[in-house]
N, CA, C, O and the ligand as a Tripos MOL2 file, in Angstrom:
@<TRIPOS>MOLECULE
protein
  249   247    63     0     0
PROTEIN
NO_CHARGES

@<TRIPOS>ATOM
      1 N          -0.0810   -3.9980   14.3790 N.3       1 MET1
      2 CA          0.3500   -3.2510   13.1970 C.3       1 MET1
      3 C          -0.8210   -2.5560   12.5360 C.2       1 MET1
      4 O          -0.7430   -2.1830   11.3660 O.2       1 MET1
      5 N          -1.8920   -2.3820   13.2600 N.am      2 SER2
      6 CA         -3.0560   -1.7220   12.6760 C.3       2 SER2
      7 C          -3.3350   -0.4250   13.4050 C.2       2 SER2
      8 O          -4.4120   -0.2140   13.9630 O.2       2 SER2
      9 N          -2.3350    0.4350   13.3830 N.am      3 ALA3
     10 CA         -2.4400    1.6900   14.1100 C.3       3 ALA3
     11 C          -3.3980    2.6560   13.4350 C.2       3 ALA3
     12 O          -3.8870    3.6090   14.0420 O.2       3 ALA3
     13 N          -3.6510    2.3840   12.1620 N.am      4 HIS4
     14 CA         -4.5170    3.2870   11.4240 C.3       4 HIS4
     15 C          -5.6770    2.5070   10.8180 C.2       4 HIS4
     16 O          -5.6800    2.2160    9.6220 O.2       4 HIS4
     17 N          -6.6320    2.1800   11.6210 N.am      5 PRO5
     18 CA         -7.7980    1.4750   11.0760 C.3       5 PRO5
     19 C          -8.4710    2.3190   10.0140 C.2       5 PRO5
     20 O          -8.5960    3.5370   10.1470 O.2       5 PRO5
     21 N          -8.8940    1.6630    8.9770 N.am      6 GLY6
     22 CA         -9.5140    2.3910    7.8910 C.3       6 GLY6
     23 C          -8.5530    2.6780    6.7620 C.2       6 GLY6
     24 O          -8.9480    3.1540    5.6980 O.2       6 GLY6
     25 N          -7.2900    2.3870    6.9990 N.am      7 ILE7
     26 CA         -6.2970    2.5820    5.9410 C.3       7 ILE7
     27 C          -5.5930    1.2600    5.6870 C.2       7 ILE7
     28 O          -5.0120    0.6610    6.5920 O.2       7 ILE7
     29 N          -5.6560    0.8260    4.4590 N.am      8 VAL8
     30 CA         -5.0150   -0.4240    4.0900 C.3       8 VAL8
     31 C          -3.8660   -0.1320    3.1470 C.2       8 VAL8
     32 O          -4.0460    0.4750    2.0920 O.2       8 VAL8
     33 N          -2.6950   -0.5670    3.5390 N.am      9 HIS9
     34 CA         -1.5320   -0.3780    2.6810 C.3       9 HIS9
     35 C          -1.2300   -1.6580    1.9350 C.2       9 HIS9
     36 O          -1.1890   -2.7400    2.5210 O.2       9 HIS9
     37 N          -1.0210   -1.5280    0.6500 N.am     10 THR10
     38 CA         -0.5070   -2.6390   -0.1280 C.3      10 THR10
     39 C           0.8290   -2.2070   -0.7020 C.2      10 THR10
     40 O           0.9070   -1.2370   -1.4550 O.2      10 THR10
     41 N           1.8620   -2.9210   -0.3480 N.am     11 TYR11
     42 CA          3.1790   -2.5050   -0.8140 C.3      11 TYR11
     43 C           4.0420   -3.7320   -1.0510 C.2      11 TYR11
     44 O           3.8670   -4.7610   -0.4000 O.2      11 TYR11
     45 N           4.9650   -3.6180   -1.9770 N.am     12 PRO12
     46 CA          5.8410   -4.7420   -2.2920 C.3      12 PRO12
     47 C           6.8460   -4.9740   -1.1750 C.2      12 PRO12
     48 O           7.4040   -4.0330   -0.6120 O.2      12 PRO12
     49 N           7.0600   -6.2150   -0.8740 N.am     13 VAL13
     50 CA          8.0460   -6.5380    0.1490 C.3      13 VAL13
     51 C           9.4310   -6.5990   -0.4920 C.2      13 VAL13
     52 O           9.5710   -6.8590   -1.6870 O.2      13 VAL13
     53 N          10.4280   -6.3570    0.3180 N.am     14 ASN14
     54 CA         11.8190   -6.4110   -0.1400 C.3      14 ASN14
     55 C          12.0720   -5.4720   -1.3090 C.2      14 ASN14
     56 O          12.8250   -5.7880   -2.2300 O.2      14 ASN14
     57 N          11.4330   -4.3170   -1.2550 N.am     15 ASP15
     58 CA         11.6510   -3.3580   -2.3200 C.3      15 ASP15
     59 C          12.9300   -2.5770   -2.0520 C.2      15 ASP15
     60 O          13.5480   -2.7110   -0.9960 O.2      15 ASP15
     61 N          13.3080   -1.7770   -3.0050 N.am     16 LEU16
     62 CA         14.5610   -1.0300   -2.9050 C.3      16 LEU16
     63 C          14.5000    0.0360   -1.8210 C.2      16 LEU16
     64 O          15.5220    0.4280   -1.2580 O.2      16 LEU16
     65 N          13.3070    0.4900   -1.5440 N.am     17 ILE17
     66 CA         13.1620    1.5230   -0.5240 C.3      17 ILE17
     67 C          12.2410    1.0010    0.5750 C.2      17 ILE17
     68 O          11.5310    0.0100    0.4110 O.2      17 ILE17
     69 N          12.2830    1.6940    1.6720 N.am     18 GLU18
     70 CA         11.2940    1.4250    2.7080 C.3      18 GLU18
     71 C          10.0700    2.2700    2.4200 C.2      18 GLU18
     72 O          10.1580    3.4830    2.2310 O.2      18 GLU18
     73 N           8.9460    1.6180    2.3920 N.am     19 HIS19
     74 CA          7.7250    2.3490    2.1090 C.3      19 HIS19
     75 C           7.1610    2.9540    3.3840 C.2      19 HIS19
     76 O           7.2280    2.3730    4.4670 O.2      19 HIS19
     77 N           6.6220    4.1090    3.2140 N.am     20 GLU20
     78 CA          6.0080    4.8080    4.3370 C.3      20 GLU20
     79 C           4.6120    4.2590    4.5360 C.2      20 GLU20
     80 O           3.7060    4.5200    3.7450 O.2      20 GLU20
     81 N           4.4510    3.4990    5.5960 N.am     21 THR21
     82 CA          3.1470    2.8800    5.8140 C.3      21 THR21
     83 C           2.4140    3.5200    6.9830 C.2      21 THR21
     84 O           1.4090    2.9930    7.4610 O.2      21 THR21
     85 N           2.9160    4.6450    7.4330 N.am     22 GLU22
     86 CA          2.2470    5.3530    8.5260 C.3      22 GLU22
     87 C           1.3850    6.4890    8.0000 C.2      22 GLU22
     88 O           0.6260    7.1130    8.7430 O.2      22 GLU22
     89 N           1.5150    6.7410    6.7180 N.am     23 GLY23
     90 CA          0.7380    7.8320    6.1500 C.3      23 GLY23
     91 C           0.6140    7.6150    4.6580 C.2      23 GLY23
     92 O           0.8300    6.5110    4.1580 O.2      23 GLY23
     93 N           0.2670    8.6660    3.9560 N.am     24 ASP24
     94 CA          0.1210    8.5320    2.5080 C.3      24 ASP24
     95 C           1.1950    9.3320    1.7910 C.2      24 ASP24
     96 O           1.0290    9.7250    0.6360 O.2      24 ASP24
     97 N           2.2950    9.5690    2.4880 N.am     25 ASP25
     98 CA          3.3490   10.4190    1.9570 C.3      25 ASP25
     99 C           4.5790    9.5650    1.6650 C.2      25 ASP25
    100 O           5.6400    9.7500    2.2610 O.2      25 ASP25
    101 N           4.4140    8.6330    0.7410 N.am     26 CYS26
    102 CA          5.5000    7.7160    0.4480 C.3      26 CYS26
    103 C           6.2520    8.1560   -0.8030 C.2      26 CYS26
    104 O           5.6900    8.7940   -1.6930 O.2      26 CYS26
    105 N           7.5190    7.8050   -0.8490 N.am     27 ALA27
    106 CA          8.3750    8.2110   -1.9650 C.3      27 ALA27
    107 C           7.9590    7.5820   -3.2800 C.2      27 ALA27
    108 O           8.3070    8.0870   -4.3470 O.2      27 ALA27
    109 N           7.2320    6.5050   -3.2170 N.am     28 CYS28
    110 CA          6.8660    5.8020   -4.4490 C.3      28 CYS28
    111 C           5.6490    6.4330   -5.1150 C.2      28 CYS28
    112 O           5.2610    6.0310   -6.2110 O.2      28 CYS28
    113 N           5.0570    7.4040   -4.4650 N.am     29 GLY29
    114 CA          3.8780    8.0400   -5.0400 C.3      29 GLY29
    115 C           2.7080    7.0890   -5.1220 C.2      29 GLY29
    116 O           2.2100    6.8010   -6.2110 O.2      29 GLY29
    117 N           2.2670    6.6010   -3.9860 N.am     30 PRO30
    118 CA          1.2250    5.5760   -3.9830 C.3      30 PRO30
    119 C          -0.1040    6.0710   -4.5450 C.2      30 PRO30
    120 O          -0.4500    7.2510   -4.4770 O.2      30 PRO30
    121 N          -0.8110    5.1260   -5.0880 N.am     31 THR31
    122 CA         -2.1540    5.4120   -5.5550 C.3      31 THR31
    123 C          -3.1060    5.2640   -4.3770 C.2      31 THR31
    124 O          -3.1090    4.2390   -3.6950 O.2      31 THR31
    125 N          -3.9000    6.2770   -4.1460 N.am     32 ILE32
    126 CA         -4.8280    6.2540   -3.0300 C.3      32 ILE32
    127 C          -6.2480    6.1560   -3.5720 C.2      32 ILE32
    128 O          -6.7110    7.0140   -4.3240 O.2      32 ILE32
    129 N          -6.9130    5.0990   -3.1730 N.am     33 GLU33
    130 CA         -8.2700    4.9320   -3.6610 C.3      33 GLU33
    131 C          -9.2030    4.6120   -2.4980 C.2      33 GLU33
    132 O          -8.8500    3.8390   -1.6070 O.2      33 GLU33
    133 N         -10.3790    5.2000   -2.5090 N.am     34 PRO34
    134 CA        -11.3450    4.9280   -1.4580 C.3      34 PRO34
    135 C         -11.9850    3.5730   -1.6540 C.2      34 PRO34
    136 O         -12.3140    3.1790   -2.7730 O.2      34 PRO34
    137 N         -12.1550    2.8740   -0.5640 N.am     35 ILE35
    138 CA        -12.8770    1.6140   -0.6190 C.3      35 ILE35
    139 C         -13.9630    1.6470    0.4430 C.2      35 ILE35
    140 O         -13.7400    2.0980    1.5660 O.2      35 ILE35
    141 N         -15.1080    1.1760    0.0820 N.am     36 LYS36
    142 CA        -16.2320    1.2120    1.0110 C.3      36 LYS36
    143 C         -16.3050   -0.1070    1.7630 C.2      36 LYS36
    144 O         -16.4350   -1.1770    1.1680 O.2      36 LYS36
    145 N         -16.2200   -0.0070    3.0660 N.am     37 ALA37
    146 CA        -16.2640   -1.2060    3.8830 C.3      37 ALA37
    147 C         -17.6870   -1.7310    3.9840 C.2      37 ALA37
    148 O         -18.6560   -1.0360    3.6770 O.2      37 ALA37
    149 N         -17.7820   -2.9740    4.4210 N.am     38 GLU38
    150 CA        -19.1030   -3.5770    4.5740 C.3      38 GLU38
    151 C         -19.9530   -2.8160    5.5810 C.2      38 GLU38
    152 O         -21.1830   -2.8430    5.5320 O.2      38 GLU38
    153 N         -19.2750   -2.1440    6.4860 N.am     39 THR39
    154 CA        -19.9770   -1.3780    7.5040 C.3      39 THR39
    155 C         -20.5120   -0.0610    6.9520 C.2      39 THR39
    156 O         -21.2440    0.6620    7.6280 O.2      39 THR39
    157 N         -20.1290    0.2370    5.7050 N.am     40 GLY40
    158 CA        -20.5530    1.4880    5.1160 C.3      40 GLY40
    159 C         -19.5550    2.6030    5.3190 C.2      40 GLY40
    160 O         -19.7060    3.6950    4.7720 O.2      40 GLY40
    161 N         -18.5220    2.3190    6.1180 N.am     41 GLU41
    162 CA        -17.4870    3.3220    6.3170 C.3      41 GLU41
    163 C         -16.6000    3.3870    5.0870 C.2      41 GLU41
    164 O         -16.4380    2.4130    4.3510 O.2      41 GLU41
    165 N         -16.0390    4.5510    4.8950 N.am     42 MET42
    166 CA        -15.0940    4.6960    3.7990 C.3      42 MET42
    167 C         -13.6950    4.4640    4.3210 C.2      42 MET42
    168 O         -13.2370    5.1370    5.2440 O.2      42 MET42
    169 N         -13.0380    3.5220    3.7300 N.am     43 ASN43
    170 CA        -11.6460    3.2770    4.0570 C.3      43 ASN43
    171 C         -10.7760    3.7150    2.8900 C.2      43 ASN43
    172 O         -11.2600    4.0620    1.8130 O.2      43 ASN43
    173 N          -9.4950    3.6860    3.1410 N.am     44 TRP44
    174 CA         -8.5620    4.1050    2.1040 C.3      44 TRP44
    175 C          -7.5950    2.9780    1.8040 C.2      44 TRP44
    176 O          -7.0520    2.3290    2.6980 O.2      44 TRP44
    177 N          -7.4050    2.7760    0.5360 N.am     45 HIS45
    178 CA         -6.4360    1.7930    0.0960 C.3      45 HIS45
    179 C          -5.2270    2.5270   -0.4510 C.2      45 HIS45
    180 O          -5.3170    3.2350   -1.4540 O.2      45 HIS45
    181 N          -4.1120    2.3550    0.2080 N.am     46 ILE46
    182 CA         -2.8740    2.9890   -0.2430 C.3      46 ILE46
    183 C          -2.0880    1.9520   -1.0260 C.2      46 ILE46
    184 O          -1.5030    1.0340   -0.4530 O.2      46 ILE46
    185 N          -2.0830    2.1080   -2.3260 N.am     47 LEU47
    186 CA         -1.4170    1.1350   -3.1900 C.3      47 LEU47
    187 C          -0.0280    1.6420   -3.5620 C.2      47 LEU47
    188 O           0.1350    2.5600   -4.3660 O.2      47 LEU47
    189 N           0.9520    1.0160   -2.9520 N.am     48 HIS48
    190 CA          2.3310    1.4420   -3.2040 C.3      48 HIS48
    191 C           2.8600    0.7870   -4.4730 C.2      48 HIS48
    192 O           2.4160   -0.2830   -4.8870 O.2      48 HIS48
    193 N           3.8180    1.4680   -5.0640 N.am     49 HIS49
    194 CA          4.4040    0.9630   -6.2960 C.3      49 HIS49
    195 C           5.8310    0.5060   -6.0230 C.2      49 HIS49
    196 O           6.5900    1.1720   -5.3190 O.2      49 HIS49
    197 N           6.1690   -0.6120   -6.5780 N.am     50 SER50
    198 CA          7.5360   -1.1030   -6.4180 C.3      50 SER50
    199 C           8.4820   -0.2600   -7.2610 C.2      50 SER50
    200 O           8.1410    0.1700   -8.3630 O.2      50 SER50
    201 N           9.6550   -0.0360   -6.7310 N.am     51 LEU51
    202 CA         10.6190    0.7980   -7.4440 C.3      51 LEU51
    203 C          11.6880   -0.0340   -8.1260 C.2      51 LEU51
    204 O          12.6130    0.5170   -8.7220 O.2      51 LEU51
    205 N          11.5780   -1.3180   -8.0520 N.am     52 ASP52
    206 CA         12.6000   -2.1580   -8.6700 C.3      52 ASP52
    207 C          12.0580   -2.9080   -9.8820 C.2      52 ASP52
    208 O          12.6520   -3.8830  -10.3430 O.2      52 ASP52
    209 N          10.9340   -2.4420  -10.3830 N.am     53 GLY53
    210 CA         10.4370   -2.9960  -11.6350 C.3      53 GLY53
    211 C           9.4700   -4.1480  -11.4730 C.2      53 GLY53
    212 O           8.8160   -4.5540  -12.4330 O.2      53 GLY53
    213 N           9.3760   -4.6680  -10.2830 N.am     54 ARG54
    214 CA          8.4610   -5.7770  -10.0830 C.3      54 ARG54
    215 C           7.0380   -5.2790   -9.9620 C.2      54 ARG54
    216 O           6.7940   -4.1540   -9.5260 O.2      54 ARG54
    217 N           6.1340   -6.0950  -10.3380 N.am     55 GLU55
    218 CA          4.7560   -5.8650   -9.9870 C.3      55 GLU55
    219 C           4.4550   -6.7610   -8.7950 C.2      55 GLU55
    220 O           4.7980   -7.9430   -8.7700 O.2      55 GLU55
    221 N           3.8110   -6.1650   -7.8240 N.am     56 GLN56
    222 CA          3.6610   -6.8860   -6.5640 C.3      56 GLN56
    223 C           2.8060   -8.1350   -6.6750 C.2      56 GLN56
    224 O           2.9080   -9.0430   -5.8500 O.2      56 GLN56
    225 N           1.9710   -8.1770   -7.6870 N.am     57 HIS57
    226 CA          1.0810   -9.3340   -7.7830 C.3      57 HIS57
    227 C           1.7240  -10.5050   -8.5020 C.2      57 HIS57
    228 O           1.1460  -11.5900   -8.5790 O.2      57 HIS57
    229 N           2.9200  -10.2870   -9.0260 N.am     58 GLU58
    230 CA          3.5670  -11.3830   -9.7130 C.3      58 GLU58
    231 C           4.0810  -12.4270   -8.7340 C.2      58 GLU58
    232 O           4.0250  -13.6280   -8.9950 O.2      58 GLU58
    233 N           4.5720  -11.9540   -7.6290 N.am     59 GLY59
    234 CA          4.9490  -12.8590   -6.5610 C.3      59 GLY59
    235 C           6.1540  -13.7250   -6.8870 C.2      59 GLY59
    236 O           6.3560  -14.7660   -6.2620 O.2      59 GLY59
    237 N           6.9460  -13.3130   -7.8470 N.am     60 ALA60
    238 CA          8.1630  -14.0720   -8.1540 C.3      60 ALA60
    239 C           9.0840  -14.0510   -6.9530 C.2      60 ALA60
    240 O           9.4270  -12.9780   -6.4570 O.2      60 ALA60
    241 N           9.4760  -15.1710   -6.4950 N.am     61 ASP61
    242 CA         10.2510  -15.2720   -5.2590 C.3      61 ASP61
    243 C          11.6200  -15.8280   -5.5780 C.2      61 ASP61
    244 O          11.8170  -17.0400   -5.6590 O.2      61 ASP61
    245 N          12.5520  -14.9310   -5.7550 N.am     62 GLN62
    246 CA         13.8990  -15.3840   -6.1610 C.3      62 GLN62
    247 C          14.9260  -14.9710   -5.1450 C.2      62 GLN62
    248 O          16.1110  -15.2610   -5.3130 O.2      62 GLN62
    249 ZN          5.4180    3.2870   -1.1110 Zn       63 ZN63
@<TRIPOS>BOND
     1     1     2 1
     2     2     3 1
     3     3     4 2
     4     3     5 am
     5     5     6 1
     6     6     7 1
     7     7     8 2
     8     7     9 am
     9     9    10 1
    10    10    11 1
    11    11    12 2
    12    11    13 am
    13    13    14 1
    14    14    15 1
    15    15    16 2
    16    15    17 am
    17    17    18 1
    18    18    19 1
    19    19    20 2
    20    19    21 am
    21    21    22 1
    22    22    23 1
    23    23    24 2
    24    23    25 am
    25    25    26 1
    26    26    27 1
    27    27    28 2
    28    27    29 am
    29    29    30 1
    30    30    31 1
    31    31    32 2
    32    31    33 am
    33    33    34 1
    34    34    35 1
    35    35    36 2
    36    35    37 am
    37    37    38 1
    38    38    39 1
    39    39    40 2
    40    39    41 am
    41    41    42 1
    42    42    43 1
    43    43    44 2
    44    43    45 am
    45    45    46 1
    46    46    47 1
    47    47    48 2
    48    47    49 am
    49    49    50 1
    50    50    51 1
    51    51    52 2
    52    51    53 am
    53    53    54 1
    54    54    55 1
    55    55    56 2
    56    55    57 am
    57    57    58 1
    58    58    59 1
    59    59    60 2
    60    59    61 am
    61    61    62 1
    62    62    63 1
    63    63    64 2
    64    63    65 am
    65    65    66 1
    66    66    67 1
    67    67    68 2
    68    67    69 am
    69    69    70 1
    70    70    71 1
    71    71    72 2
    72    71    73 am
    73    73    74 1
    74    74    75 1
    75    75    76 2
    76    75    77 am
    77    77    78 1
    78    78    79 1
    79    79    80 2
    80    79    81 am
    81    81    82 1
    82    82    83 1
    83    83    84 2
    84    83    85 am
    85    85    86 1
    86    86    87 1
    87    87    88 2
    88    87    89 am
    89    89    90 1
    90    90    91 1
    91    91    92 2
    92    91    93 am
    93    93    94 1
    94    94    95 1
    95    95    96 2
    96    95    97 am
    97    97    98 1
    98    98    99 1
    99    99   100 2
   100    99   101 am
   101   101   102 1
   102   102   103 1
   103   103   104 2
   104   103   105 am
   105   105   106 1
   106   106   107 1
   107   107   108 2
   108   107   109 am
   109   109   110 1
   110   110   111 1
   111   111   112 2
   112   111   113 am
   113   113   114 1
   114   114   115 1
   115   115   116 2
   116   115   117 am
   117   117   118 1
   118   118   119 1
   119   119   120 2
   120   119   121 am
   121   121   122 1
   122   122   123 1
   123   123   124 2
   124   123   125 am
   125   125   126 1
   126   126   127 1
   127   127   128 2
   128   127   129 am
   129   129   130 1
   130   130   131 1
   131   131   132 2
   132   131   133 am
   133   133   134 1
   134   134   135 1
   135   135   136 2
   136   135   137 am
   137   137   138 1
   138   138   139 1
   139   139   140 2
   140   139   141 am
   141   141   142 1
   142   142   143 1
   143   143   144 2
   144   143   145 am
   145   145   146 1
   146   146   147 1
   147   147   148 2
   148   147   149 am
   149   149   150 1
   150   150   151 1
   151   151   152 2
   152   151   153 am
   153   153   154 1
   154   154   155 1
   155   155   156 2
   156   155   157 am
   157   157   158 1
   158   158   159 1
   159   159   160 2
   160   159   161 am
   161   161   162 1
   162   162   163 1
   163   163   164 2
   164   163   165 am
   165   165   166 1
   166   166   167 1
   167   167   168 2
   168   167   169 am
   169   169   170 1
   170   170   171 1
   171   171   172 2
   172   171   173 am
   173   173   174 1
   174   174   175 1
   175   175   176 2
   176   175   177 am
   177   177   178 1
   178   178   179 1
   179   179   180 2
   180   179   181 am
   181   181   182 1
   182   182   183 1
   183   183   184 2
   184   183   185 am
   185   185   186 1
   186   186   187 1
   187   187   188 2
   188   187   189 am
   189   189   190 1
   190   190   191 1
   191   191   192 2
   192   191   193 am
   193   193   194 1
   194   194   195 1
   195   195   196 2
   196   195   197 am
   197   197   198 1
   198   198   199 1
   199   199   200 2
   200   199   201 am
   201   201   202 1
   202   202   203 1
   203   203   204 2
   204   203   205 am
   205   205   206 1
   206   206   207 1
   207   207   208 2
   208   207   209 am
   209   209   210 1
   210   210   211 1
   211   211   212 2
   212   211   213 am
   213   213   214 1
   214   214   215 1
   215   215   216 2
   216   215   217 am
   217   217   218 1
   218   218   219 1
   219   219   220 2
   220   219   221 am
   221   221   222 1
   222   222   223 1
   223   223   224 2
   224   223   225 am
   225   225   226 1
   226   226   227 1
   227   227   228 2
   228   227   229 am
   229   229   230 1
   230   230   231 1
   231   231   232 2
   232   231   233 am
   233   233   234 1
   234   234   235 1
   235   235   236 2
   236   235   237 am
   237   237   238 1
   238   238   239 1
   239   239   240 2
   240   239   241 am
   241   241   242 1
   242   242   243 1
   243   243   244 2
   244   243   245 am
   245   245   246 1
   246   246   247 1
   247   247   248 2
@<TRIPOS>SUBSTRUCTURE
     1 MET1         2 RESIDUE 1 A MET
     2 SER2         6 RESIDUE 1 A SER
     3 ALA3        10 RESIDUE 1 A ALA
     4 HIS4        14 RESIDUE 1 A HIS
     5 PRO5        18 RESIDUE 1 A PRO
     6 GLY6        22 RESIDUE 1 A GLY
     7 ILE7        26 RESIDUE 1 A ILE
     8 VAL8        30 RESIDUE 1 A VAL
     9 HIS9        34 RESIDUE 1 A HIS
    10 THR10       38 RESIDUE 1 A THR
    11 TYR11       42 RESIDUE 1 A TYR
    12 PRO12       46 RESIDUE 1 A PRO
    13 VAL13       50 RESIDUE 1 A VAL
    14 ASN14       54 RESIDUE 1 A ASN
    15 ASP15       58 RESIDUE 1 A ASP
    16 LEU16       62 RESIDUE 1 A LEU
    17 ILE17       66 RESIDUE 1 A ILE
    18 GLU18       70 RESIDUE 1 A GLU
    19 HIS19       74 RESIDUE 1 A HIS
    20 GLU20       78 RESIDUE 1 A GLU
    21 THR21       82 RESIDUE 1 A THR
    22 GLU22       86 RESIDUE 1 A GLU
    23 GLY23       90 RESIDUE 1 A GLY
    24 ASP24       94 RESIDUE 1 A ASP
    25 ASP25       98 RESIDUE 1 A ASP
    26 CYS26      102 RESIDUE 1 A CYS
    27 ALA27      106 RESIDUE 1 A ALA
    28 CYS28      110 RESIDUE 1 A CYS
    29 GLY29      114 RESIDUE 1 A GLY
    30 PRO30      118 RESIDUE 1 A PRO
    31 THR31      122 RESIDUE 1 A THR
    32 ILE32      126 RESIDUE 1 A ILE
    33 GLU33      130 RESIDUE 1 A GLU
    34 PRO34      134 RESIDUE 1 A PRO
    35 ILE35      138 RESIDUE 1 A ILE
    36 LYS36      142 RESIDUE 1 A LYS
    37 ALA37      146 RESIDUE 1 A ALA
    38 GLU38      150 RESIDUE 1 A GLU
    39 THR39      154 RESIDUE 1 A THR
    40 GLY40      158 RESIDUE 1 A GLY
    41 GLU41      162 RESIDUE 1 A GLU
    42 MET42      166 RESIDUE 1 A MET
    43 ASN43      170 RESIDUE 1 A ASN
    44 TRP44      174 RESIDUE 1 A TRP
    45 HIS45      178 RESIDUE 1 A HIS
    46 ILE46      182 RESIDUE 1 A ILE
    47 LEU47      186 RESIDUE 1 A LEU
    48 HIS48      190 RESIDUE 1 A HIS
    49 HIS49      194 RESIDUE 1 A HIS
    50 SER50      198 RESIDUE 1 A SER
    51 LEU51      202 RESIDUE 1 A LEU
    52 ASP52      206 RESIDUE 1 A ASP
    53 GLY53      210 RESIDUE 1 A GLY
    54 ARG54      214 RESIDUE 1 A ARG
    55 GLU55      218 RESIDUE 1 A GLU
    56 GLN56      222 RESIDUE 1 A GLN
    57 HIS57      226 RESIDUE 1 A HIS
    58 GLU58      230 RESIDUE 1 A GLU
    59 GLY59      234 RESIDUE 1 A GLY
    60 ALA60      238 RESIDUE 1 A ALA
    61 ASP61      242 RESIDUE 1 A ASP
    62 GLN62      246 RESIDUE 1 A GLN
    63 ZN63       249 GROUP 0 **** ****
């Protein structure tokens, strides 16, 4: 599942929509931020937003 090395997707699971994790063209309007790897390479963090009101870091499992 690492077809795009250098790009890290963070997205909420079981969200209302399917997130586009093959690119940066997702319906949720992800936040894209550069992250510098230990190797000195620049990677990209694609931070997806949940569309059902949850924050992904809350981790409420209901
Ligand atoms: Zn998304």
